[in-house]
N, C-alpha and C positions, 0 to 999 in steps of 0.2 A: 550713914546708910545702914539699914538692917539687912535681912536675908532676902530681899527681893519680893516681888509680887507673889501672892499666894492664890492658888487656883484649886478650889474656892475655900477649902477648909481653913479656918482661922483668919480669913480675910475680913477686912472692914469694907462695907459697901454702903454707899448712899444711893437711895432711889427716890427720884422726884416723881410725882403723880403715882404714888404707891398705894393709893386707896381703892383703886379699881382697875379693871382691864388688864393690860399687859404689865403694868407696874405691880399690881397685886400678885399676878401669876409669877413674875420674876422673883418678887420677895419671898414667896412660899418656896420656890424651887431653890433659891440661894440658901434659905434656912435649912432645907433638907441636906444641902451640900456642906453645911457647917460654917456659914458666914455669919458675922455679927452685922446687924443691919440698922440703918437709920432710915426711917420711913417718913418722907416729906410729902405733904399734900395740904391743900386748902380744906379738904374734907377731913378735919382732924379727928372727929369721933370715929369715923370709919377706919382711919389709919391706926388709931389707938386700939381699936378692936382687933385689928390684924396683928399688931405688935403683941397684944395679950395672948392671942392664939398661938403665936410662934413661941413665946416664952413658956406657955403651958405645955407645949410639946417638947420642951427641953432646949429650945433655941435661945438666941440673944437678939433682942430688937427693942427699939423705942421709937416713938413717933413725935414729930414736931409739925406745927402748923406753919406752912411756908407758902408764900405767893412767889413763884420763881421770877416774876417781873421785878421784884424788889431785890436789888443786888446785896444791900446790907443784910437782909434776912438770909439770903443764900450763903453769904460769907460767914455769918454767925453760925449757921448750921454746920458748915464745913469745919470751922474752928472748934466747935463743940465735939464733933466726931473725932477730930484729931487728938484733942485733949483727953477724951474719954478712953480711947483705944490705943493711942500712941502711933497710929498708922492710918493711911488711907490707900486702900488697894484699888477700889472701883468707884467711879461715879457713873450712875446710870441717869443720864439727862433724858428722862422719859415723859415728863409732864407736857401735855399738848392738848389742843382743842381742835375740833373740826367745824368749820363754817362752810356750809354748802349753799348753793343757789345761784341764780343768774347774777352776773356782775352788775347788771342794771338795777338789781334789787338790793345790792349790798350797801351798807352805810359806812361812813368814815369810821365809826366805832367798831364795825365788824372787821375792817382792815387793821385797825390799831390793835384790837384784841388778838387777832390771829398772829400778826407779826411780833407783837410783844411777848406773847406766851411761847410760840413755837420757835422763834429765833432768838429773841433777847433772853428767854429763859435758859436756852442752851449756852449762849455766850456768857451769861452770868455764872452758870455752873462751871464752865471752863475757866473763866478768869479767877474764880474763887479757889479752885483746887490745883490749877496747873503749876504754879511756883512751888506749892507744897510737894507735889509729885517730883518736880525737878530736883528739889533739895533731897528727897528720899532716894532718887535715882530709879524710881519704878512707879508704876500705876497704870490703870487702864480706864480710859474714858469711853463710855458707850453711849452714843447719841441715838435716840429714836427718831427716825425720819419716816418714810413710807414708800410704797411703790409709786405713789403720787409725787415722790421726789426724784423718780427715775424716768417716768413716762408721763406725758401730758394728761391731765385729768379735767376735762370740761365739766362744768357744774360745781367744780371744787377749785376754782382758779386761785383764790386767796390761799387756801390750804396747800395746794400744789406748789405755788410759788414759795411759800415758807419752807416746805420740805425739800425742794430743790436746793435752797440755800443751806439747809442742814447737811445734805449730802455733799455739797461742794466744800463747805468749811471743814467737814470731817475728813475728807480726802486730802485737803491741803494740810490740815493740822497733823494728820498721821505721818506725813513725810518729815515735817519739822520735828515732831515729838520724838520720833525714833532716835534722833541724835541724843536725846536725854534719857533713853531707856523707857519711854512711856509709849504705851500702845493706844491706838484709837480705832474704834470700830463703829460702823453705823448700821443700825437695824432698819431694814426696808420691808416691813410687813405688807403682805397683800391683804385680803379681807380676813380679819380676825374677829371672832365673835365676842366683841366687847361693846360697852355702851356707846362708844363714839360713833358706831355705825348708825345709831338712831338719835344722834345729837349729843348724847352725854349730858352732864350736869350744866356745863358752861358753854356748850357749842350751839349751833344753829342749823336747822333743817331748812330746805327750800320752802318758800312761802306756799302754803296749801298742802304740805306733806306732814302727816303726823308720824309718831314713832312706829305704829303698826305698819303703815305703808312703807316706811324706810326699811324695816325688817324684811318685808315682802320683796322689795327691790333687790336686796343683797342675797336672799335665800338661794337663787339659782347658782350663785358663785361658790356655794358651800364654804362659808367662812370656817377657818380653823379654830379649834378650841384654844383659849389663851394658855391653858396648862401645857398643851402639846407644843405650842409656840415657844413658851419659856424654856422647856427642856431642850429643844433643839437649838434655840438661839444661844443658850449658855454653853452648850457643847461647842458651837462655833466661836463664841467669845474665848473659850479656853484654848482654842486653836489660833487665836489672833487673826481671824478672818476679817479682811477689811470692810467688805460690804456684805451683809448678811440678809439674804432674800429668802423669805419663807411666806407661805408654803413653797416647796421646791418648784412646782409647776409654773410659778410666776417668773422663774429664771428664763424659761422659754419665751414668755411674753416679753420680757425685757430684751432678750436677744433679737426677737422679731422686730421690736420697735427700733433697735439700733440698725438692724440689717435692712429694713424697709420702712422708713418713716411714712411713706405714702400709704402703705398697708395699714399702719397704725392709725393714721388720720381717718382713713375710711372706717375702721373698726370703731374708733372713738365717736365718729359722727352717727354711726348706727346705734351705739349704746346711748348717745345723747337723745336720739329720737325715741328710744325705748323709755328713757326717763321722762321725756316730755309727754308721751302717751299716758304714762302713769299719772302725771300731774294733771292732764286734761280730764282723765277719768275722775280724779278726786274733785276737780272743780265743778263737775256737773251735778246739778241738784238731784 
């Protein structure tokens, strides 16, 4: 065992899904705070570009092409990071995809992709790093879930189900991991201005909705800039906050959902009708 987890200067951090959105923003903020980074993503050219930018600004980073559904690839990534730096302080299980639309319109492949990336990707990361962190006696696992993992999200049923699973396993793991000196936090972003809101590279929008229409749908909610999210989220990670909800106003929404499930169901139905009206307008010639 060495000197324990570092926050964040001199720490080694692996970030999956680091080529865009929240992962990119967290990578840039961690670099500013002095961490050495391993950027993992299927979009390897973009990840390499980010790594070069970090190094050009005096930081330390390298990129690897990894599909988080492939456990052997994830384990190799973790092993290389440990060999290169001699320690593993943070694992940000951030890779994820958004599949939206009516359940009646989803395919088996939609379900498989959502569950494999959003759940199996997280468990693969945990399995690859956990015993290493146990042997060290320190480490912090940060799983990216969503507000859709805390409150029901109609029109995002597959996505919401996968994120509820991430929240649940994170809470359970946190209790067990504390006995070994390991921290576990789960990020529950509300609307963040990232590509996933309009389908992303690998996700799926409802049938009949294009990217411009998706952005219009989210605009009234005022999505937070990913850079702002990253700064505030990492401040909470440093404090070892168990469930990190950002923007802060979404805490009230979560509280209201817990306090009055009926009220939330009513609000969700109203929002679903708004989405359906948007779809109907798009379908008209």
